GUFI-207743 format. One record per atom (N, C-alpha, C, CB): residue in one letter; atom name; y, z, x. Coordinates in pm, 1 decimal. Atoms other than C-alpha are relative to their C-alpha. Glycine has a CB too. Example, Ala and Ser with C-alpha at 12.3 -4.5 7.8 and 13.67 -1.06 7.14 Angstrom:
  residu  atome        yy        zz        xx
       a      N    -119.0       0.0      89.0
       a     CA    -450.0     780.0    1230.0
       a      C     120.0       0.0      90.0
       a     CB       2.7     124.6     -99.2
       s      N    -119.0      -6.0     -82.0
       s     CA    -106.0     714.0    1367.0
       s      C     109.0      73.0     -77.0
       s     CB      46.2    -141.5      41.4
//
This chain:
  residu  atome        yy        zz        xx
       m      N      76.8    -112.2      47.0
       m     CA   -1384.6    2798.3   20783.5
       m      C      74.9     130.6      23.8
       m     CB    -135.5       3.0      67.9
       i      N     -76.0    -122.5     -29.4
       i     CA   -1168.9    3061.1   20952.9
       i      C     113.2      14.0     -99.8
       i     CB      55.6      -1.7     145.3
       d      N    -108.9      -1.6      97.4
       d     CA    -880.9    2966.0   20725.3
       d      C     -53.1      43.3    -136.6
       d     CB      67.3    -139.2      -9.4
       y      N      61.3     -36.2     128.1
       y     CA   -1108.9    2990.2   20423.5
       y      C     -35.1     149.3      -2.7
       y     CB    -126.7     -85.4     -25.4
       y      N      39.8    -140.8      -7.1
       y     CA   -1243.3    3328.2   20535.7
       y      C     121.1      92.6      -9.3
       y     CB     -76.7      27.1     130.0
       q      N    -117.7     -86.3      -0.6
       q     CA    -894.2    3466.8   20590.9
       q      C      79.4      -8.9    -129.7
       q     CB      89.2     -35.4     116.6
       t      N     -82.2      16.1     120.7
       t     CA    -735.6    3328.0   20273.5
       t      C     -74.1      39.1    -128.4
       t     CB      47.2    -143.8     -10.9
       h      N      76.6     -37.2     118.6
       h     CA   -1018.1    3407.0   20029.1
       h      C     -57.8     140.8      17.5
       h     CB    -113.4    -102.8     -26.5
       e      N      52.3    -135.3      -4.1
       e     CA   -1166.4    3741.6   19941.4
       e      C    -152.2       1.8       7.4
       e     CB      46.8      77.2    -121.1
       d      N     145.5       5.4     -13.6
       d     CA   -1523.0    3629.0   20010.3
       d      C     -42.9      80.3     121.5
       d     CB     -49.2    -146.2      11.5
       s      N      54.5     -73.8    -114.0
       s     CA   -1740.0    3837.8   20236.9
       s      C     -51.8     -98.5     103.7
       s     CB    -113.1      96.6     -45.0
       m      N      52.3      83.0    -107.9
       m     CA   -1876.7    3709.9   20566.4
       m      C    -130.2     -66.8     -44.3
       m     CB     -22.8      84.4     127.8
       a      N     128.1      54.2      46.5
       a     CA   -2217.9    3660.5   20403.8
       a      C      21.2    -115.5     -97.4
       a     CB     -83.6     110.1     -66.8
       e      N     -27.8     107.2      95.4
       e     CA   -2068.1    3449.3   20125.0
       e      C      51.5    -124.7      71.0
       e     CB     101.7      46.6    -104.4
       v      N     -51.9     113.3     -77.1
       v     CA   -1882.0    3231.1   20374.3
       v      C    -113.6     -66.9      76.3
       v     CB     111.1      46.0      97.9
       v      N     115.5      52.9     -73.3
       v     CA   -2200.8    3190.4   20581.5
       v      C     -85.7     -84.3     -93.8
       v     CB     -84.2     115.3      62.1
       a      N      82.0      73.5      96.2
       a     CA   -2393.4    3081.5   20270.9
       a      C      71.4    -127.4     -47.1
       a     CB     -34.0      89.6    -120.5
       r      N     -76.9     115.4      49.6
       r     CA   -2116.1    2848.9   20154.6
       r      C       1.6    -114.1     100.2
       r     CB     143.2      41.5     -32.3
       f      N     -14.3     104.4    -102.4
       f     CA   -2078.9    2660.7   20486.9
       f      C    -125.9     -21.2      83.1
       f     CB     114.1      34.2      91.6
       a      N     128.6      13.4     -68.6
       a     CA   -2436.4    2702.3   20616.9
       a      C      14.3       7.6     152.1
       a     CB     -65.8    -131.4     -38.6
       v      N     -11.6     -27.2    -144.2
       v     CA   -2346.0    2844.3   20959.5
       v      C     -46.2     142.9      25.2
       v     CB     147.7     -21.2      51.3
       l      N      42.5    -134.2     -35.8
       l     CA   -2450.4    3155.5   21146.9
       l      C     117.5      97.2      -6.0
       l     CB     -62.7       0.6     139.5
       t      N    -101.8    -104.9       5.4
       t     CA   -2262.2    3483.2   21102.5
       t      C      64.7      18.7     136.5
       t     CB     -61.1     132.4     -48.4
       s      N     -53.8     -19.9    -134.8
       s     CA   -2225.7    3515.9   21477.4
       s      C     100.3    -110.3      37.1
       s     CB    -114.6       3.7     102.8
       q      N     -91.3     110.0     -32.0
       q     CA   -2058.8    3173.7   21498.9
       q      C     136.9      22.3     -63.6
       q     CB     -58.7    -133.8     -46.9
       i      N    -127.4     -28.5      67.1
       i     CA   -1792.7    3269.8   21245.4
       i      C      72.0     113.8      71.9
       i     CB     -23.0      36.2    -149.5
       s      N     -62.1    -111.3     -73.8
       s     CA   -1732.3    3596.2   21433.7
       s      C      60.6     -49.3     130.9
       s     CB    -103.6     111.1      28.3
       i      N     -51.2      55.1    -126.9
       i     CA   -1691.1    3404.3   21762.4
       i      C     126.3     -81.0     -25.0
       i     CB    -107.1     -88.3      69.2
       w      N    -116.6      81.5      30.4
       w     CA   -1451.9    3154.4   21605.5
       w      C     119.4      86.3     -39.9
       w     CB     -32.6     -99.0    -111.2
       r      N    -107.5     -88.3      45.4
       r     CA   -1252.8    3433.5   21443.2
       r      C      65.9      71.7     117.8
       r     CB     -54.1     102.6    -100.6
       s      N     -57.5     -70.0    -115.5
       s     CA   -1211.1    3624.9   21770.3
       s      C      75.0     -97.7      91.9
       s     CB    -111.1      73.0      79.2
       q      N     -70.7     100.5     -80.6
       q     CA   -1117.4    3306.7   21958.4
       q      C     133.3     -35.4     -64.0
       q     CB     -86.0    -126.9      16.9
       f      N    -123.3      32.2      71.7
       f     CA    -860.4    3225.3   21690.3
       f      C     103.1     112.0      14.3
       f     CB     -29.9     -25.4    -148.4
       k      N     -91.7    -113.4     -16.1
       k     CA    -710.5    3574.9   21711.1
       k      C      56.9       5.8     141.0
       k     CB     -71.4     131.2     -32.7
       r      N     -40.9      -8.8    -140.5
       r     CA    -698.5    3558.1   22092.1
       r      C      94.2    -114.1      40.4
       r     CB    -123.2      -0.9      90.0
       s      N     -74.2     114.9     -54.3
       s     CA    -565.2    3203.2   22151.0
       s      C      57.5     -93.9    -104.7
       s     CB     -88.8     -78.1      89.5
       g      N     -54.8      86.2     103.1
       g     CA    -469.6    3052.7   21816.5
       g      C     -88.1    -121.4     -25.9
       g     CB     138.5     -44.6      38.5
       i      N      75.5     118.2      42.3
       i     CA    -573.4    2714.0   21682.1
       i      C     -49.7     -83.2     117.5
       i     CB      85.5     -86.1     -89.9
       a      N      41.0      78.4    -117.4
       a     CA    -596.5    2558.4   22030.7
       a      C    -138.2      41.7      49.3
       a     CB     102.6      15.7     113.2
       a      N     130.8     -48.3     -45.4
       a     CA    -903.1    2773.5   22105.0
       a      C    -113.6     -61.5     -81.4
       a     CB      -6.2     152.7      -9.0
       l      N     104.4      55.0      86.5
       l     CA   -1092.3    2610.9   21816.3
       l      C     -20.8    -149.7      19.6
       l     CB      33.7      27.2    -144.2
       k      N      15.3     143.6     -26.2
       k     CA   -1040.5    2254.1   21936.0
       k      C    -112.1     -21.9     101.2
       k     CB     133.4     -61.8      52.0
       p      N     110.8      25.9     -92.7
       p     CA   -1330.3    2091.5   22124.8
       p      C      45.3       5.8     146.2
       p     CB     -62.3    -136.8     -29.4
       q      N     -27.1     -13.6    -143.1
       q     CA   -1338.7    2172.7   22496.7
       q      C    -108.8     -73.5      77.2
       q     CB       6.7     150.5      42.5
       p      N     105.3      64.6     -79.4
       p     CA   -1520.7    1976.8   22769.8
       p      C    -100.6     103.4      48.6
       p     CB      60.8     -76.0     120.1
       k      N     107.0     -92.0     -38.5
       k     CA   -1852.4    2134.4   22856.3
       k      C     -45.6     -28.9     141.9
       k     CB    -118.6     -10.3     -97.4
       g      N      59.9      16.3    -131.7
       g     CA   -2005.6    2190.8   23196.8
       g      C     101.7     -12.0     111.6
       g     CB     -87.5    -119.8       0.7
       r      N     -83.1      12.4    -118.7
       r     CA   -1874.0    2149.4   23546.3
       r      C      47.7    -144.6      12.7
       r     CB     -77.6      44.5     127.2
       p      N     -47.6     137.4     -16.5
       p     CA   -1653.0    1845.2   23616.9
       p      C     -77.4     -72.0     109.4
       p     CB     149.5      -1.3      32.1
       s      N      75.2      80.8     -95.2
       s     CA   -1821.8    1564.3   23803.2
       s      C      78.8     -15.1     129.6
       s     CB     -32.8    -138.3     -59.8
       k      N     -65.7      21.2    -129.1
       k     CA   -1748.3    1532.4   24174.4
       k      C      15.1    -147.7      29.3
       k     CB     -78.4      67.7     112.1
       m      N      -6.2     143.5     -22.0
       m     CA   -1811.2    1158.5   24163.3
       m      C     119.2     -55.4     -77.8
       m     CB    -133.2     -69.6     -43.2
       k      N    -119.5      54.2      63.7
       k     CA   -1484.3     982.9   24093.8
       k      C     -35.2    -118.2     -90.2
       k     CB     102.3     -42.9     106.2
       h      N      34.7     119.9      75.1
       h     CA   -1627.7     648.7   23982.5
       h      C    -144.3     -38.3      29.7
       h     CB      95.9    -116.5      34.4
       t      N     132.0      54.5     -26.6
       t     CA   -1964.6     488.3   23943.2
       t      C      17.0    -121.9      90.2
       t     CB     -74.4     -37.2    -132.9
       k      N      -9.1     115.8     -89.4
       k     CA   -2048.1     200.6   24176.7
       k      C      59.2    -120.6     -72.6
       k     CB    -138.8     -35.2      56.5
       k      N     -50.9     113.1      77.4
       k     CA   -1978.4     -51.9   23902.7
       k      C     150.6      14.2     -22.2
       k     CB     -73.4     -10.5    -135.4
       q      N    -143.1     -22.6      20.7
       q     CA   -1640.1     106.0   23825.9
       q      C      76.9     -19.2     130.1
       q     CB      24.8     141.1     -55.9
       a      N     -66.5      16.2    -129.0
       a     CA   -1552.9     114.5   24197.6
       a      C      16.1    -147.9      33.4
       a     CB     -79.0      71.6     111.1
       r      N      -9.5     144.6     -24.3
       r     CA   -1632.4    -257.4   24229.4
       r      C     105.6     -62.7     -88.0
       r     CB    -134.7     -68.1     -24.1
       q      N     -99.6      55.0      90.7
       q     CA   -1424.3    -335.1   23922.9
       q      C     140.4      36.7      44.5
       q     CB     -24.5      49.1    -142.0
       l      N    -131.3     -41.7     -49.0
       l     CA   -1133.0    -132.5   24062.7
       l      C      38.1     -77.0     125.7
       l     CB       1.5     150.4      28.1
       a      N     -27.8      75.4    -121.9
       a     CA   -1165.1    -307.8   24399.5
       a      C      37.9    -142.7     -34.9
       a     CB    -121.5       1.8      94.6
       n      N     -32.7     136.2      41.7
       n     CA   -1168.8    -648.3   24231.4
       n      C     134.4      -4.0     -71.2
       n     CB    -109.6     -56.2     -91.1
       k      N    -126.7      -4.7      71.9
       k     CA    -883.3    -548.5   24007.0
       k      C     115.6      18.9      97.5
       k     CB      -1.1     112.7    -104.3
       s      N    -108.8     -22.4     -95.3
       s     CA    -676.4    -419.1   24295.3
       s      C      20.9    -124.5      85.7
       s     CB     -29.9     122.6      89.4
       e      N     -14.8     124.5     -76.0
       e     CA    -749.5    -739.3   24489.7
       e      C      71.0    -103.9     -84.5
       e     CB    -137.3     -53.3      46.4
       l      N     -65.1      92.9      90.2
       l     CA    -646.9    -942.4   24187.7
       l      C     148.7      32.9     -13.4
       l     CB     -68.0       2.5    -136.9
       d      N    -140.3     -41.8       7.2
       d     CA    -326.7    -739.9   24152.7
       d      C      73.5     -35.0     128.2
       d     CB      10.1     150.6     -26.9
       w      N     -61.0      31.6    -128.8
       w     CA    -259.5    -784.9   24523.8
       w      C      28.8    -149.9       8.7
       w     CB     -91.9      44.5     116.3
       l      N     -19.8     145.3      -3.5
       l     CA    -304.6   -1162.7   24492.9
       l      C     112.9     -42.3     -93.4
       l     CB    -129.7     -72.8     -38.3
       k      N    -109.7      31.5      92.3
       k     CA     -74.0   -1171.8   24191.9
       k      C     135.3      34.2      61.5
       k     CB     -18.0      75.8    -132.3
       e      N    -125.3     -39.2     -65.5
       e     CA     192.9    -983.5   24386.5
       e      C      37.0     -98.8     111.1
       e     CB     -11.9     142.5      57.7
       e      N     -25.6      96.5    -107.4
       e     CA     156.1   -1219.5   24684.4
       e      C      49.1    -132.4     -57.5
       e     CB    -127.2     -22.5      84.2
       l      N     -41.7     124.5      63.6
       l     CA     185.4   -1521.5   24454.8
       l      C     143.2      11.4     -51.6
       l     CB     -95.5     -36.3    -115.0
       a      N    -135.9     -20.7      49.8
       a     CA     498.2   -1376.0   24295.8
       a      C     100.8      -3.0     115.4
       a     CB       9.5     134.1     -76.1
       k      N     -89.3       2.4    -117.0
       k     CA     652.8   -1319.7   24642.4
       k      C      20.8    -141.9      51.0
       k     CB     -56.5      87.8     112.3
       k      N      -9.4     137.6     -49.0
       k     CA     572.4   -1674.9   24753.0
       k      C      81.0     -86.8     -94.9
       k     CB    -139.3     -59.5      18.9
       n      N     -79.0      75.4      97.5
       n     CA     714.0   -1817.7   24431.3
       n      C     147.8      32.3      12.3
       n     CB     -48.1      29.3    -142.0
       q      N    -139.8     -38.3     -17.8
       q     CA    1034.4   -1620.6   24486.3
       q      C      57.7     -62.0     126.4
       q     CB      13.5     152.2       5.0
       e      N     -45.6      62.4    -124.4
       e     CA    1060.1   -1744.3   24846.9
       e      C      23.6    -149.3     -20.0
       e     CB    -102.4      22.8     112.5
       l      N     -13.9     142.9      27.1
       l     CA    1006.8   -2102.4   24729.5
       l      C     124.8     -27.5     -82.5
       l     CB    -124.0     -53.3     -72.5
       y      N    -118.9      15.3      83.3
       y     CA    1273.4   -2063.7   24462.7
       y      C     126.4      17.8      83.7
       y     CB      -1.9     101.0    -116.3
       d      N    -117.4     -24.1     -84.8
       d     CA    1520.8   -1918.7   24716.1
       d      C      23.9    -116.9      95.3
       d     CB     -17.4     130.3      79.9
       t      N     -12.8     112.5     -93.3
       t     CA    1450.1   -2201.4   24963.5
       t      C      52.8    -123.6     -71.8
       t     CB    -135.5     -31.2      66.3
       k      N     -48.2     114.9      77.1
       k     CA    1500.5   -2468.5   24696.9
       k      C     146.3      17.8     -38.3
       k     CB     -85.4     -19.9    -126.1
       l      N    -138.5     -28.2      35.8
       l     CA    1823.3   -2302.1   24590.2
       l      C      92.5     -23.1     120.2
       l     CB      13.8     144.9     -51.5
       e      N     -80.3      21.9    -121.2
       e     CA    1955.5   -2299.0   24947.9
       e      C      11.6    -148.9      31.3
       e     CB     -62.0      74.4     120.1
       r      N      -2.0     144.0     -24.8
       r     CA    1858.6   -2666.0   24990.1
       r      C      95.5     -70.2     -95.1
       r     CB    -140.5     -58.8     -13.8
       d      N     -87.9      62.6      98.0
       d     CA    2036.6   -2763.0   24668.2
       d      C     146.8      31.6      28.6
       d     CB     -36.9      45.9    -140.8
       i      N    -137.7     -37.1     -34.9
       i     CA    2350.2   -2572.3   24774.8
       i      C      46.3     -80.4     120.7
       i     CB      10.7     152.0      29.2
       s      N     -36.5      79.1    -118.7
       s     CA    2346.0   -2746.4   25113.6
       s      C      26.1    -144.3     -37.6
       s     CB    -110.5       7.0     106.6
       k      N     -19.7     138.7      43.5
       k     CA    2310.1   -3089.0   24950.1
       k      C     131.8     -15.0     -74.1
       k     CB    -116.2     -45.8     -89.5
       k      N    -123.4       6.5      79.1
       k     CA    2592.9   -3017.9   24708.5
       k      C     122.5      14.8      89.6
       k     CB       0.4     109.2    -108.7
       s      N    -114.9     -19.2     -89.1
       s     CA    2825.0   -2893.1   24983.5
       s      C      20.8    -123.3      88.3
       s     CB     -19.8     125.8      87.7
       l      N     -13.6     123.0     -78.8
       l     CA    2751.2   -3203.9   25193.7
       l      C      62.2    -111.5     -81.5
       l     CB    -135.6     -44.5      53.1
       s      N     -55.9     106.0      83.1
       s     CA    2830.5   -3428.9   24903.4
       s      C     147.3      26.1     -32.1
       s     CB     -80.5     -13.5    -129.5
       l      N    -139.2     -31.9      32.5
       l     CA    3156.9   -3245.3   24828.9
       l      C      90.7       0.3     123.3
       l     CB       7.1     135.3     -68.5
       f      N     -86.8     -21.1    -115.4
       f     CA    3287.3   -3167.7   25176.6
       f      C     -34.6     -88.7     118.6
       f     CB      -6.1     143.2      42.0
       g      N      39.8      84.2    -111.7
       g     CA    3106.0   -3408.6   25403.4
       g      C     -64.5      83.0     109.3
       g     CB     119.9     -76.2      55.3
       p      N      63.3     -74.3    -109.0
       p     CA    2937.9   -3316.7   25731.0
       p      C      98.7      97.7      62.4
       p     CB     -54.3     -96.3     107.0
       s      N     -86.1    -104.0     -55.5
       s     CA    3071.5   -3006.9   25905.3
       s      C      70.6     -47.3     126.8
       s     CB     -81.3     125.5      29.5
       k      N     -63.2      55.2    -120.2
       k     CA    3141.7   -3192.2   26235.2
       k      C      15.4    -150.8     -18.0
       k     CB     -83.9      32.7     128.6
       p      N     -14.3     145.0      12.4
       p     CA    3286.1   -3537.6   26239.2
       p      C     -95.1     -70.3      98.7
       p     CB     148.0     -43.0      25.6
       e      N      89.9      75.3     -86.0
       e     CA    3041.4   -3788.1   26375.7
       e      C      81.2     -75.7     102.6
       e     CB     -88.0     -96.3     -81.8
       r      N     -66.9      78.1    -105.7
       r     CA    3136.8   -3943.9   26705.8
       r      C     -52.9    -141.9      -5.1
       r     CB     -23.3      63.1     142.1
       k      N      39.0     139.5       0.3
       k     CA    3136.9   -4312.8   26706.1
       k      C     -27.5     -43.4     144.3
       k     CB     110.1     -88.7     -65.6
       p      N      27.6      44.0    -136.9
       p     CA    2976.0   -4469.1   27006.0
       p      C     105.2     -99.1      49.6
       p     CB    -138.9     -63.4       8.0
       k      N    -101.3      88.0     -56.0
       k     CA    3215.9   -4654.5   27239.8
       k      C     -53.0    -133.0      34.0
       k     CB      60.2      59.4     119.0
//
């Protein structure tokens, strides 16, 4: 509407009749546009921000989600430890088969 009002030679009354809004609203929008540009005309949040971070249901979901994430991380760590242990075991087996025991066995007399 502000663009229309500024680009056409219609009076304020004609613009009000065309778009079915109040004259005062167009004046407010026009002054906001002059002061801050197009960003001033975009919707802004109304009222005071809430002090409550999350509702009880959201808090429970976050707690369950964080517990689930924690369990997933623990499982990933354990899987990595298991993989490393199996790898070390396989290397030890292979070295024994290639090089034999590290100390020669003593034969009983």
